[in-house]
N, CA and C atoms as an extended XYZ file, in Angstrom:
582
Properties=species:S:1:pos:R:3:atomname:S:1:resname:S:1:resid:I:1 pbc="F F F"
N        20.443      -10.803        1.553 N   MET     1
C        20.805      -11.973        0.778 CA  MET     1
C        21.876      -11.570       -0.227 C   MET     1
N        23.013      -12.212       -0.155 N   THR     2
C        24.075      -11.964       -1.123 CA  THR     2
C        23.970      -13.002       -2.215 C   THR     2
N        24.023      -12.535       -3.438 N   VAL     3
C        23.900      -13.433       -4.582 CA  VAL     3
C        25.240      -13.490       -5.279 C   VAL     3
N        25.737      -14.692       -5.492 N   ASN     4
C        26.968      -14.871       -6.235 CA  ASN     4
C        26.608      -14.900       -7.711 C   ASN     4
N        26.833      -13.794       -8.385 N   THR     5
C        26.422      -13.688       -9.788 CA  THR     5
C        27.236      -14.582      -10.700 C   THR     5
N        28.407      -14.997      -10.276 N   GLU     6
C        29.222      -15.877      -11.115 CA  GLU     6
C        28.618      -17.273      -11.206 C   GLU     6
N        27.877      -17.683      -10.160 N   GLU     7
C        27.307      -19.019      -10.143 CA  GLU     7
C        25.933      -19.078      -10.784 C   GLU     7
N        25.299      -17.943      -10.954 N   ARG     8
C        23.933      -17.931      -11.451 CA  ARG     8
C        23.850      -17.288      -12.814 C   ARG     8
N        23.784      -18.113      -13.833 N   GLY     9
C        23.594      -17.603      -15.174 CA  GLY     9
C        22.124      -17.664      -15.536 C   GLY     9
N        21.799      -17.008      -16.619 N   TRP    10
C        20.414      -16.928      -17.069 CA  TRP    10
C        20.332      -17.220      -18.555 C   TRP    10
N        19.163      -17.663      -18.968 N   LEU    11
C        18.874      -17.872      -20.380 CA  LEU    11
C        17.803      -16.862      -20.773 C   LEU    11
N        18.112      -16.076      -21.775 N   LEU    12
C        17.136      -15.158      -22.345 CA  LEU    12
C        16.623      -15.827      -23.613 C   LEU    12
N        15.332      -16.078      -23.655 N   ILE    13
C        14.748      -16.826      -24.763 CA  ILE    13
C        13.775      -15.937      -25.513 C   ILE    13
N        13.924      -15.927      -26.821 N   SER    14
C        13.009      -15.195      -27.690 CA  SER    14
C        12.515      -16.172      -28.751 C   SER    14
N        11.189      -16.269      -28.890 N   VAL    15
C        10.600      -17.213      -29.843 CA  VAL    15
C         9.501      -16.512      -30.622 C   VAL    15
N         9.502      -16.740      -31.929 N   SER    16
C         8.416      -16.265      -32.783 CA  SER    16
C         7.910      -17.447      -33.606 C   SER    16
N         6.602      -17.635      -33.563 N   THR    17
C         5.996      -18.728      -34.328 CA  THR    17
C         5.208      -18.188      -35.524 C   THR    17
N         5.417      -16.926      -35.862 N   ALA    18
C         4.727      -16.344      -37.022 CA  ALA    18
C         5.100      -17.139      -38.271 C   ALA    18
N         4.108      -17.507      -39.043 N   GLY    19
C         4.351      -18.272      -40.252 CA  GLY    19
C         4.451      -19.770      -40.035 C   GLY    19
N         4.444      -20.203      -38.788 N   ALA    20
C         4.518      -21.644      -38.485 CA  ALA    20
C         3.106      -22.169      -38.230 C   ALA    20
N         3.005      -23.468      -38.072 N   ALA    21
C         1.708      -24.084      -37.776 CA  ALA    21
C         1.142      -23.518      -36.473 C   ALA    21
N        -0.167      -23.269      -36.418 N   PRO    22
C        -0.775      -22.702      -35.203 CA  PRO    22
C        -0.533      -23.539      -33.943 C   PRO    22
N        -0.392      -24.838      -34.101 N   THR    23
C        -0.167      -25.684      -32.919 CA  THR    23
C         1.205      -25.448      -32.293 C   THR    23
N         2.152      -24.948      -33.081 N   LEU    24
C         3.494      -24.696      -32.547 CA  LEU    24
C         3.448      -23.640      -31.447 C   LEU    24
N         2.657      -22.614      -31.651 N   ARG    25
C         2.550      -21.539      -30.650 CA  ARG    25
C         2.111      -22.102      -29.302 C   ARG    25
N         1.134      -23.001      -29.332 N   VAL    26
C         0.635      -23.621      -28.104 CA  VAL    26
C         1.707      -24.517      -27.489 C   VAL    26
N         2.412      -25.274      -28.310 N   GLN    27
C         3.482      -26.143      -27.812 CA  GLN    27
C         4.574      -25.323      -27.120 C   GLN    27
N         4.953      -24.217      -27.728 N   VAL    28
C         5.991      -23.354      -27.147 CA  VAL    28
C         5.507      -22.787      -25.818 C   VAL    28
N         4.304      -22.259      -25.828 N   TRP    29
C         3.751      -21.664      -24.609 CA  TRP    29
C         3.696      -22.696      -23.481 C   TRP    29
N         3.201      -23.894      -23.785 N   ARG    30
C         3.094      -24.932      -22.761 CA  ARG    30
C         4.466      -25.329      -22.220 C   ARG    30
N         5.448      -25.481      -23.091 N   LYS    31
C         6.781      -25.895      -22.648 CA  LYS    31
C         7.399      -24.811      -21.759 C   LYS    31
N         7.300      -23.566      -22.183 N   LEU    32
C         7.878      -22.481      -21.382 CA  LEU    32
C         7.178      -22.364      -20.030 C   LEU    32
N         5.856      -22.542      -20.022 N   ARG    33
C         5.123      -22.505      -18.757 CA  ARG    33
C         5.537      -23.684      -17.863 C   ARG    33
N         5.707      -24.868      -18.448 N   SER    34
C         6.083      -26.030      -17.643 CA  SER    34
C         7.470      -25.872      -17.035 C   SER    34
N         8.323      -25.108      -17.707 N   LEU    35
C         9.664      -24.837      -17.171 CA  LEU    35
C         9.662      -23.675      -16.182 C   LEU    35
N         8.543      -22.954      -16.088 N   GLY    36
C         8.455      -21.834      -15.158 CA  GLY    36
C         9.102      -20.565      -15.680 C   GLY    36
N         9.132      -20.377      -16.991 N   ALA    37
C         9.767      -19.195      -17.575 CA  ALA    37
C         9.098      -17.915      -17.082 C   ALA    37
N         9.905      -16.905      -16.867 N   LEU    38
C         9.432      -15.582      -16.455 CA  LEU    38
C         9.390      -14.710      -17.700 C   LEU    38
N         8.189      -14.314      -18.102 N   TYR    39
C         8.049      -13.485      -19.303 CA  TYR    39
C         8.426      -12.045      -18.992 C   TYR    39
N         9.331      -11.503      -19.813 N   LEU    40
C         9.731      -10.104      -19.689 CA  LEU    40
C         8.838       -9.240      -20.571 C   LEU    40
N         8.429       -9.794      -21.679 N   GLN    41
C         7.461       -9.201      -22.588 CA  GLN    41
C         6.993      -10.320      -23.508 C   GLN    41
N         6.048      -10.036      -24.384 N   GLN    42
C         5.536      -11.093      -25.252 CA  GLN    42
C         6.671      -11.709      -26.057 C   GLN    42
N         6.736      -13.013      -26.052 N   SER    43
C         7.715      -13.817      -26.806 CA  SER    43
C         9.146      -13.711      -26.295 C   SER    43
N         9.365      -13.081      -25.160 N   VAL    44
C        10.706      -12.982      -24.573 CA  VAL    44
C        10.606      -13.352      -23.100 C   VAL    44
N        11.384      -14.369      -22.717 N   CYS    45
C        11.325      -14.804      -21.329 CA  CYS    45
C        12.706      -15.157      -20.803 C   CYS    45
N        12.731      -15.409      -19.512 N   LEU    46
C        13.970      -15.672      -18.798 CA  LEU    46
C        13.832      -16.969      -18.019 C   LEU    46
N        14.895      -17.756      -18.023 N   LEU    47
C        14.982      -18.976      -17.221 CA  LEU    47
C        16.357      -19.025      -16.567 C   LEU    47
N        16.445      -19.622      -15.402 N   PRO    48
C        17.768      -19.829      -14.829 CA  PRO    48
C        18.538      -20.814      -15.696 C   PRO    48
N        19.805      -20.579      -15.840 N   GLU    49
C        20.636      -21.483      -16.642 CA  GLU    49
C        20.997      -22.694      -15.797 C   GLU    49
N        20.362      -23.779      -16.110 N   ARG    50
C        20.605      -25.065      -15.465 CA  ARG    50
C        20.766      -26.079      -16.592 C   ARG    50
N        21.400      -27.183      -16.316 N   GLU    51
C        21.591      -28.208      -17.342 CA  GLU    51
C        20.248      -28.606      -17.966 C   GLU    51
N        19.239      -28.817      -17.107 N   GLN    52
C        17.929      -29.250      -17.602 CA  GLN    52
C        17.268      -28.162      -18.449 C   GLN    52
N        17.350      -26.901      -18.029 N   THR    53
C        16.682      -25.850      -18.807 CA  THR    53
C        17.384      -25.634      -20.138 C   THR    53
N        18.701      -25.716      -20.160 N   VAL    54
C        19.437      -25.567      -21.425 CA  VAL    54
C        19.052      -26.698      -22.382 C   VAL    54
N        19.037      -27.916      -21.881 N   ARG    55
C        18.692      -29.073      -22.719 CA  ARG    55
C        17.267      -28.943      -23.262 C   ARG    55
N        16.320      -28.607      -22.389 N   GLN    56
C        14.926      -28.476      -22.811 CA  GLN    56
C        14.746      -27.344      -23.825 C   GLN    56
N        15.453      -26.251      -23.619 N   MET    57
C        15.323      -25.127      -24.545 CA  MET    57
C        15.960      -25.449      -25.893 C   MET    57
N        17.054      -26.169      -25.906 N   ARG    58
C        17.649      -26.567      -27.192 CA  ARG    58
C        16.676      -27.424      -27.989 C   ARG    58
N        16.043      -28.365      -27.311 N   ARG    59
C        15.057      -29.224      -27.981 CA  ARG    59
C        13.883      -28.389      -28.514 C   ARG    59
N        13.407      -27.477      -27.689 N   LEU    60
C        12.277      -26.647      -28.101 CA  LEU    60
C        12.649      -25.770      -29.288 C   LEU    60
N        13.803      -25.146      -29.237 N   LEU    61
C        14.213      -24.281      -30.342 CA  LEU    61
C        14.453      -25.082      -31.617 C   LEU    61
N        14.963      -26.287      -31.508 N   ASP    62
C        15.098      -27.147      -32.685 CA  ASP    62
C        13.729      -27.398      -33.314 C   ASP    62
N        12.750      -27.708      -32.484 N   ARG    63
C        11.398      -27.941      -32.982 CA  ARG    63
C        10.830      -26.678      -33.638 C   ARG    63
N        11.041      -25.535      -32.997 N   VAL    64
C        10.561      -24.256      -33.549 CA  VAL    64
C        11.162      -24.025      -34.929 C   VAL    64
N        12.471      -24.194      -35.050 N   HIS    65
C        13.142      -23.970      -36.334 CA  HIS    65
C        12.662      -24.966      -37.397 C   HIS    65
N        12.496      -26.234      -37.005 N   GLN    66
C        12.039      -27.255      -37.957 CA  GLN    66
C        10.626      -26.984      -38.454 C   GLN    66
N         9.829      -26.314      -37.648 N   GLN    67
C         8.436      -26.062      -38.028 CA  GLN    67
C         8.203      -24.646      -38.565 C   GLN    67
N         9.280      -23.961      -38.920 N   GLY    68
C         9.137      -22.673      -39.583 CA  GLY    68
C         9.126      -21.442      -38.701 C   GLY    68
N         9.360      -21.614      -37.404 N   GLY    69
C         9.432      -20.464      -36.510 CA  GLY    69
C        10.872      -20.013      -36.333 C   GLY    69
N        11.047      -19.002      -35.520 N   THR    70
C        12.397      -18.527      -35.208 CA  THR    70
C        12.544      -18.447      -33.693 C   THR    70
N        13.753      -18.605      -33.252 N   GLY    71
C        13.992      -18.533      -31.820 CA  GLY    71
C        15.469      -18.425      -31.519 C   GLY    71
N        15.733      -17.885      -30.348 N   ARG    72
C        17.113      -17.691      -29.935 CA  ARG    72
C        17.197      -17.859      -28.418 C   ARG    72
N        18.311      -18.437      -27.991 N   MET    73
C        18.594      -18.586      -26.567 CA  MET    73
C        19.941      -17.939      -26.304 C   MET    73
N        19.931      -16.916      -25.483 N   LEU    74
C        21.167      -16.211      -25.146 CA  LEU    74
C        21.521      -16.497      -23.690 C   LEU    74
N        22.789      -16.727      -23.436 N   HIS    75
C        23.288      -16.953      -22.076 CA  HIS    75
C        23.737      -15.598      -21.545 C   HIS    75
N        23.280      -15.268      -20.339 N   LEU    76
C        23.705      -13.986      -19.774 CA  LEU    76
C        23.905      -14.072      -18.282 C   LEU    76
N        24.631      -13.104      -17.785 N   THR    77
C        24.897      -12.987      -16.359 CA  THR    77
C        24.452      -11.605      -15.924 C   THR    77
N        23.737      -11.542      -14.828 N   LEU    78
C        23.325      -10.257      -14.277 CA  LEU    78
C        24.389       -9.811      -13.283 C   LEU    78
N        24.896       -8.649      -13.469 N   THR    79
C        25.945       -8.148      -12.572 CA  THR    79
C        25.381       -7.290      -11.445 C   THR    79
N        24.155       -6.867      -11.571 N   ASP    80
C        23.504       -6.055      -10.539 CA  ASP    80
C        22.786       -6.993       -9.568 C   ASP    80
N        23.293       -7.073       -8.331 N   GLU    81
C        22.715       -7.997       -7.350 CA  GLU    81
C        21.270       -7.673       -7.029 C   GLU    81
N        20.904       -6.407       -6.996 N   SER    82
C        19.509       -6.065       -6.691 CA  SER    82
C        18.588       -6.522       -7.826 C   SER    82
N        19.039       -6.429       -9.059 N   GLU    83
C        18.247       -6.921      -10.188 CA  GLU    83
C        18.113       -8.442      -10.096 C   GLU    83
N        19.186       -9.098       -9.746 N   GLN    84
C        19.166      -10.561       -9.580 CA  GLN    84
C        18.165      -10.948       -8.490 C   GLN    84
N        18.206      -10.265       -7.350 N   ARG    85
C        17.276      -10.554       -6.250 CA  ARG    85
C        15.830      -10.323       -6.688 C   ARG    85
N        15.608       -9.256       -7.436 N   GLN    86
C        14.260       -8.949       -7.897 CA  GLN    86
C        13.735      -10.055       -8.825 C   GLN    86
N        14.559      -10.508       -9.726 N   ILE    87
C        14.145      -11.564      -10.653 CA  ILE    87
C        13.891      -12.869       -9.898 C   ILE    87
N        14.765      -13.211       -8.979 N   ILE    88
C        14.551      -14.411       -8.163 CA  ILE    88
C        13.251      -14.263       -7.375 C   ILE    88
N        12.990      -13.075       -6.870 N   GLY    89
C        11.735      -12.808       -6.160 CA  GLY    89
C        10.521      -13.028       -7.050 C   GLY    89
N        10.621      -12.644       -8.309 N   GLU    90
C         9.509      -12.847       -9.242 CA  GLU    90
C         9.306      -14.334       -9.539 C   GLU    90
N        10.406      -15.069       -9.686 N   PHE    91
C        10.288      -16.518       -9.864 CA  PHE    91
C         9.624      -17.142       -8.641 C   PHE    91
N        10.066      -16.754       -7.449 N   ASN    92
C         9.491      -17.305       -6.221 CA  ASN    92
C         8.021      -16.920       -6.066 C   ASN    92
N         7.663      -15.701       -6.434 N   ALA    93
C         6.261      -15.275       -6.346 CA  ALA    93
C         5.382      -16.118       -7.259 C   ALA    93
N         5.877      -16.440       -8.438 N   ALA    94
C         5.107      -17.286       -9.362 CA  ALA    94
C         4.919      -18.681       -8.783 C   ALA    94
N         5.967      -19.245       -8.185 N   ARG    95
C         5.832      -20.571       -7.588 CA  ARG    95
C         4.926      -20.509       -6.365 C   ARG    95
N         5.069      -19.466       -5.546 N   ASP    96
C         4.209      -19.339       -4.369 CA  ASP    96
C         2.739      -19.259       -4.768 C   ASP    96
N         2.430      -18.617       -5.881 N   ALA    97
C         1.049      -18.556       -6.360 CA  ALA    97
C         0.559      -19.961       -6.711 C   ALA    97
N         1.426      -20.765       -7.283 N   GLU    98
C         1.048      -22.145       -7.607 CA  GLU    98
C         0.860      -22.973       -6.334 C   GLU    98
N         1.785      -22.824       -5.389 N   TYR    99
C         1.649      -23.544       -4.123 CA  TYR    99
C         0.368      -23.105       -3.400 C   TYR    99
N         0.041      -21.821       -3.472 N   ALA   100
C        -1.175      -21.309       -2.828 CA  ALA   100
C        -2.418      -21.948       -3.428 C   ALA   100
N        -2.393      -22.215       -4.712 N   GLU   101
C        -3.540      -22.873       -5.346 CA  GLU   101
C        -3.698      -24.296       -4.827 C   GLU   101
N        -2.586      -24.985       -4.626 N   VAL   102
C        -2.647      -26.321       -4.032 CA  VAL   102
C        -3.263      -26.221       -2.631 C   VAL   102
N        -2.780      -25.260       -1.851 N   LEU   103
C        -3.290      -25.075       -0.488 CA  LEU   103
C        -4.767      -24.699       -0.481 C   LEU   103
N        -5.193      -24.001       -1.497 N   GLU   104
C        -6.598      -23.598       -1.610 CA  GLU   104
C        -7.499      -24.792       -1.922 C   GLU   104
N        -6.996      -25.746       -2.669 N   ARG   105
C        -7.813      -26.891       -3.101 CA  ARG   105
C        -7.765      -28.088       -2.154 C   ARG   105
N        -6.706      -28.222       -1.371 N   LEU   106
C        -6.585      -29.388       -0.491 CA  LEU   106
C        -7.675      -29.481        0.575 C   LEU   106
N        -8.131      -28.388        1.165 N   PRO   107
C        -9.179      -28.529        2.188 CA  PRO   107
C       -10.437      -29.233        1.669 C   PRO   107
N       -10.810      -29.012        0.425 N   ALA   108
C       -11.988      -29.690       -0.122 CA  ALA   108
C       -11.772      -31.207       -0.155 C   ALA   108
N       -10.560      -31.625       -0.484 N   PHE   109
C       -10.231      -33.054       -0.480 CA  PHE   109
C       -10.392      -33.621        0.928 C   PHE   109
N        -9.840      -32.912        1.900 N   ARG   110
C        -9.886      -33.390        3.281 CA  ARG   110
C       -11.312      -33.359        3.825 C   ARG   110
N       -12.070      -32.342        3.453 N   GLN   111
C       -13.467      -32.243        3.898 CA  GLN   111
C       -14.300      -33.380        3.304 C   GLN   111
N       -14.017      -33.733        2.059 N   GLU   112
C       -14.733      -34.847        1.422 CA  GLU   112
C       -14.488      -36.149        2.185 C   GLU   112
N       -13.244      -36.387        2.597 N   LEU   113
C       -12.947      -37.588        3.389 CA  LEU   113
C       -13.737      -37.578        4.696 C   LEU   113
N       -13.740      -36.437        5.370 N   ALA   114
C       -14.456      -36.324        6.647 CA  ALA   114
C       -15.958      -36.520        6.448 C   ALA   114
N       -16.498      -35.958        5.384 N   ALA   115
C       -17.934      -36.082        5.124 CA  ALA   115
C       -18.312      -37.530        4.820 C   ALA   115
N       -17.490      -38.210        4.029 N   GLU   116
C       -17.780      -39.610        3.697 CA  GLU   116
C       -17.711      -40.487        4.951 C   GLU   116
N       -16.766      -40.206        5.825 N   ARG   117
C       -16.682      -40.965        7.086 CA  ARG   117
C       -17.902      -40.710        7.948 C   ARG   117
N       -18.318      -39.433        8.027 N   ALA   118
C       -19.479      -39.075        8.845 CA  ALA   118
C       -20.755      -39.732        8.319 C   ALA   118
N       -20.852      -39.921        7.011 N   ARG   119
C       -22.020      -40.571        6.402 CA  ARG   119
C       -21.936      -42.095        6.478 C   ARG   119
N       -20.820      -42.608        6.992 N   GLY   120
C       -20.643      -44.048        7.050 CA  GLY   120
C       -20.285      -44.654        5.705 C   GLY   120
N       -19.699      -43.857        4.853 N   ARG   121
C       -19.334      -44.336        3.511 CA  ARG   121
C       -17.830      -44.541        3.349 C   ARG   121
N       -17.190      -44.989        4.377 N   ALA   122
C       -15.761      -45.310        4.270 CA  ALA   122
C       -15.667      -46.677        3.619 C   ALA   122
N       -15.524      -46.672        2.303 N   THR   123
C       -15.510      -47.919        1.542 CA  THR   123
C       -14.254      -47.995        0.693 C   THR   123
N       -13.995      -49.201        0.199 N   TYR   124
C       -12.836      -49.397       -0.673 CA  TYR   124
C       -12.942      -48.536       -1.922 C   TYR   124
N       -14.135      -48.426       -2.495 N   ALA   125
C       -14.324      -47.611       -3.700 CA  ALA   125
C       -13.966      -46.153       -3.421 C   ALA   125
N       -14.378      -45.652       -2.258 N   GLU   126
C       -14.043      -44.263       -1.896 CA  GLU   126
C       -12.540      -44.108       -1.665 C   GLU   126
N       -11.914      -45.135       -1.087 N   VAL   127
C       -10.458      -45.097       -0.885 CA  VAL   127
C        -9.760      -44.992       -2.231 C   VAL   127
N       -10.161      -45.816       -3.180 N   GLU   128
C        -9.542      -45.781       -4.516 CA  GLU   128
C        -9.707      -44.418       -5.173 C   GLU   128
N       -10.912      -43.888       -5.103 N   GLU   129
C       -11.174      -42.573       -5.696 CA  GLU   129
C       -10.321      -41.496       -5.025 C   GLU   129
N       -10.240      -41.557       -3.715 N   SER   130
C        -9.457      -40.560       -2.969 CA  SER   130
C        -7.962      -40.720       -3.209 C   SER   130
N        -7.494      -41.958       -3.359 N   GLU   131
C        -6.082      -42.176       -3.695 CA  GLU   131
C        -5.746      -41.536       -5.032 C   GLU   131
N        -6.636      -41.666       -6.001 N   ALA   132
C        -6.417      -41.053       -7.314 CA  ALA   132
C        -6.380      -39.536       -7.195 C   ALA   132
N        -7.269      -38.976       -6.380 N   ASP   133
C        -7.275      -37.520       -6.174 CA  ASP   133
C        -5.971      -37.063       -5.513 C   ASP   133
N        -5.549      -37.810       -4.498 N   LEU   134
C        -4.310      -37.447       -3.810 CA  LEU   134
C        -3.112      -37.565       -4.744 C   LEU   134
N        -3.104      -38.567       -5.597 N   GLU   135
C        -2.012      -38.731       -6.561 CA  GLU   135
C        -1.947      -37.536       -7.511 C   GLU   135
N        -3.100      -36.976       -7.875 N   ARG   136
C        -3.108      -35.771       -8.715 CA  ARG   136
C        -2.451      -34.604       -7.981 C   ARG   136
N        -2.706      -34.475       -6.686 N   PHE   137
C        -2.054      -33.421       -5.898 CA  PHE   137
C        -0.539      -33.642       -5.861 C   PHE   137
N        -0.134      -34.883       -5.664 N   ARG   138
C         1.304      -35.183       -5.618 CA  ARG   138
C         1.965      -34.894       -6.959 C   ARG   138
N         1.311      -35.256       -8.031 N   SER   139
C         1.836      -34.994       -9.375 CA  SER   139
C         1.935      -33.491       -9.628 C   SER   139
N         0.925      -32.780       -9.240 N   TRP   140
C         0.905      -31.320       -9.372 CA  TRP   140
C         2.063      -30.710       -8.585 C   TRP   140
N         2.251      -31.169       -7.349 N   MET   141
C         3.348      -30.669       -6.521 CA  MET   141
C         4.703      -30.969       -7.155 C   MET   141
N         4.854      -32.143       -7.739 N   ALA   142
C         6.125      -32.504       -8.379 CA  ALA   142
C         6.420      -31.573       -9.557 C   ALA   142
N         5.393      -31.228      -10.310 N   LYS   143
C         5.586      -30.310      -11.435 CA  LYS   143
C         5.988      -28.928      -10.959 C   LYS   143
N         5.363      -28.461       -9.903 N   ILE   144
C         5.723      -27.147       -9.357 CA  ILE   144
C         7.157      -27.193       -8.827 C   ILE   144
N         7.482      -28.242       -8.085 N   ALA   145
C         8.824      -28.365       -7.497 CA  ALA   145
C         9.906      -28.389       -8.573 C   ALA   145
N         9.607      -28.994       -9.720 N   ALA   146
C        10.597      -29.070      -10.803 CA  ALA   146
C        10.958      -27.690      -11.349 C   ALA   146
N        10.045      -26.727      -11.222 N   ARG   147
C        10.340      -25.368      -11.702 CA  ARG   147
C        10.553      -24.377      -10.562 C   ARG   147
N        10.656      -24.914       -9.349 N   ASP   148
C        10.928      -24.079       -8.175 CA  ASP   148
C        12.443      -23.984       -7.992 C   ASP   148
N        13.063      -23.214       -8.850 N   TYR   149
C        14.526      -23.147       -8.915 CA  TYR   149
C        15.166      -22.508       -7.684 C   TYR   149
N        14.406      -21.674       -6.957 N   PHE   150
C        15.001      -20.910       -5.868 CA  PHE   150
C        14.320      -21.182       -4.523 C   PHE   150
N        13.670      -22.322       -4.396 N   THR   151
C        13.032      -22.774       -3.163 CA  THR   151
C        12.090      -21.697       -2.608 C   THR   151
N        11.005      -21.478       -3.325 N   ALA   152
C        10.005      -20.491       -2.914 CA  ALA   152
C         9.475      -20.825       -1.522 C   ALA   152
N         9.248      -19.811       -0.701 N   PRO   153
C         8.828      -20.045        0.681 CA  PRO   153
C         7.527      -20.829        0.831 C   PRO   153
N         6.596      -20.699       -0.098 N   GLY   154
C         5.310      -21.381        0.013 CA  GLY   154
C         5.377      -22.880       -0.165 C   GLY   154
N         6.483      -23.395       -0.643 N   GLY   155
C         6.607      -24.823       -0.884 CA  GLY   155
C         6.505      -25.659        0.374 C   GLY   155
N         7.077      -25.192        1.461 N   ALA   156
C         7.067      -25.972        2.705 CA  ALA   156
C         5.637      -26.181        3.204 C   ALA   156
N         4.827      -25.144        3.187 N   ALA   157
C         3.437      -25.259        3.656 CA  ALA   157
C         2.634      -26.188        2.746 C   ALA   157
N         2.863      -26.089        1.451 N   ALA   158
C         2.134      -26.951        0.512 CA  ALA   158
C         2.530      -28.412        0.701 C   ALA   158
N         3.827      -28.669        0.872 N   ARG   159
C         4.272      -30.051        1.106 CA  ARG   159
C         3.675      -30.596        2.404 C   ARG   159
N         3.660      -29.772        3.452 N   ALA   160
C         3.092      -30.206        4.732 CA  ALA   160
C         1.595      -30.490        4.592 C   ALA   160
N         0.890      -29.680        3.826 N   ALA   161
C        -0.550      -29.885        3.634 CA  ALA   161
C        -0.823      -31.178        2.872 C   ALA   161
N         0.006      -31.497        1.896 N   VAL   162
C        -0.159      -32.764        1.171 CA  VAL   162
C         0.111      -33.934        2.111 C   VAL   162
N         1.100      -33.808        2.982 N   GLU   163
C         1.369      -34.871        3.961 CA  GLU   163
C         0.199      -35.032        4.928 C   GLU   163
N        -0.405      -33.914        5.359 N   ASP   164
C        -1.584      -33.988        6.236 CA  ASP   164
C        -2.734      -34.700        5.516 C   ASP   164
N        -2.917      -34.393        4.244 N   ALA   165
C        -3.964      -35.048        3.459 CA  ALA   165
C        -3.669      -36.546        3.321 C   ALA   165
N        -2.391      -36.887        3.201 N   THR   166
C        -1.988      -38.295        3.125 CA  THR   166
C        -2.349      -39.016        4.419 C   THR   166
N        -2.115      -38.354        5.549 N   ALA   167
C        -2.464      -38.943        6.850 CA  ALA   167
C        -3.979      -39.102        6.977 C   ALA   167
N        -4.731      -38.100        6.498 N   ASP   168
C        -6.194      -38.219        6.536 CA  ASP   168
C        -6.667      -39.401        5.697 C   ASP   168
N        -6.067      -39.578        4.533 N   LEU   169
C        -6.453      -40.691        3.672 CA  LEU   169
C        -6.103      -42.032        4.330 C   LEU   169
N        -4.967      -42.104        5.009 N   ALA   170
C        -4.586      -43.339        5.698 CA  ALA   170
C        -5.603      -43.677        6.787 C   ALA   170
N        -6.069      -42.661        7.515 N   ALA   171
C        -7.080      -42.886        8.550 CA  ALA   171
C        -8.405      -43.319        7.915 C   ALA   171
N        -8.749      -42.703        6.799 N   PHE   172
C        -9.964      -43.071        6.073 CA  PHE   172
C        -9.881      -44.523        5.601 C   PHE   172
N        -8.720      -44.903        5.118 N   GLU   173
C        -8.521      -46.276        4.655 CA  GLU   173
C        -8.677      -47.260        5.814 C   GLU   173
N        -8.177      -46.905        6.986 N   GLN   174
C        -8.343      -47.775        8.156 CA  GLN   174
C        -9.814      -47.918        8.522 C   GLN   174
N       -10.569      -46.821        8.391 N   ALA   175
C       -12.011      -46.887        8.672 CA  ALA   175
C       -12.700      -47.786        7.654 C   ALA   175
N       -12.288      -47.699        6.390 N   ALA   176
C       -12.867      -48.558        5.354 CA  ALA   176
C       -12.525      -50.020        5.618 C   ALA   176
N       -11.295      -50.276        6.037 N   LEU   177
C       -10.886      -51.647        6.347 CA  LEU   177
C       -11.709      -52.198        7.509 C   LEU   177
N       -11.955      -51.364        8.511 N   ALA   178
C       -12.756      -51.800        9.655 CA  ALA   178
C       -14.187      -52.107        9.230 C   ALA   178
N       -14.685      -51.361        8.256 N   THR   179
C       -16.049      -51.552        7.777 CA  THR   179
C       -16.166      -52.731        6.824 C   THR   179
N       -15.222      -52.852        5.901 N   GLU   180
C       -15.325      -53.849        4.842 CA  GLU   180
C       -14.281      -54.951        4.934 C   GLU   180
N       -13.510      -54.966        6.019 N   GLY   181
C       -12.409      -55.920        6.132 CA  GLY   181
C       -12.866      -57.364        6.156 C   GLY   181
N       -11.906      -58.284        6.153 N   PRO   182
C       -12.225      -59.715        6.172 CA  PRO   182
C       -13.077      -60.058        7.380 C   PRO   182
N       -14.034      -60.918        7.181 N   VAL   183
C       -14.944      -61.334        8.236 CA  VAL   183
C       -14.379      -62.576        8.912 C   VAL   183
N       -14.351      -62.567       10.233 N   GLU   184
C       -13.895      -63.748       10.964 CA  GLU   184
C       -15.057      -64.724       11.103 C   GLU   184
N       -14.778      -65.985       10.791 N   VAL   185
C       -15.810      -67.005       10.908 CA  VAL   185
C       -15.237      -68.138       11.759 C   VAL   185
N       -15.852      -68.414       12.873 N   SER   186
C       -15.473      -69.496       13.787 CA  SER   186
C       -13.978      -69.663       13.928 C   SER   186
N       -13.298      -68.580       14.329 N   GLY   187
C       -11.868      -68.671       14.585 CA  GLY   187
C       -10.981      -68.552       13.378 C   GLY   187
N       -11.538      -68.483       12.186 N   GLU   188
C       -10.726      -68.325       10.992 CA  GLU   188
C       -11.056      -67.017       10.313 C   GLU   188
N       -10.080      -66.454        9.694 N   ARG   189
C       -10.323      -65.271        8.867 CA  ARG   189
C       -10.600      -65.718        7.450 C   ARG   189
N       -11.378      -64.932        6.778 N   GLU   190
C       -11.628      -65.204        5.364 CA  GLU   190
C       -10.305      -65.185        4.638 C   GLU   190
N       -10.001      -66.192        3.871 N   GLY   191
C        -8.775      -66.237        3.101 CA  GLY   191
C        -7.622      -66.896        3.817 C   GLY   191
N        -7.810      -67.408        5.031 N   GLY   192
C        -6.707      -68.097        5.688 CA  GLY   192
C        -6.939      -68.236        7.183 C   GLY   192
N        -6.062      -68.972        7.857 N   ARG   193
C        -6.189      -69.164        9.288 CA  ARG   193
C        -5.571      -68.007       10.039 C   ARG   193
N        -6.007      -67.852       11.276 N   ARG   194
C        -5.432      -66.816       12.124 CA  ARG   194
C        -4.066      -67.163       12.589 C   ARG   194
């Protein structure tokens, strides 16, 4: 893999919340984690330089400074391609670990659908509950994808697994409709004519 170092800049971020409100430390940690920052050591991390990461870091550092902390964002370029590949590999490994967690949890969702169908409990209430569960998976995937700057290999399998779960839910919904659907009465359907 050849990396064009001129196109890939980095942000080196250093933040200290010593002397600031205790909640600031948690806010900083959460924001950096949500952006997928790679920690090099305590309070020092790396992010790819993208318009969104620069904007988010400026906002975060403004908040840090306003609340009595200190912080700095340095723009840098790595000239060693092997170092660049290694760092990208670490970013991808972190995202792959997140995708693996999604893959680890999805089978339970799918098994629950199968178990409810086997028990004859394919109902509208179960569909609603399962839709909410599936939406949490989709939201989780969107958050991971937003910090998947280098298209980690595990993303494709996780996306496919969510699509498979979506298909299972659609089949479950059809079973619920067959069980609880409108009742036909003397040539008419409930709620209107055929």
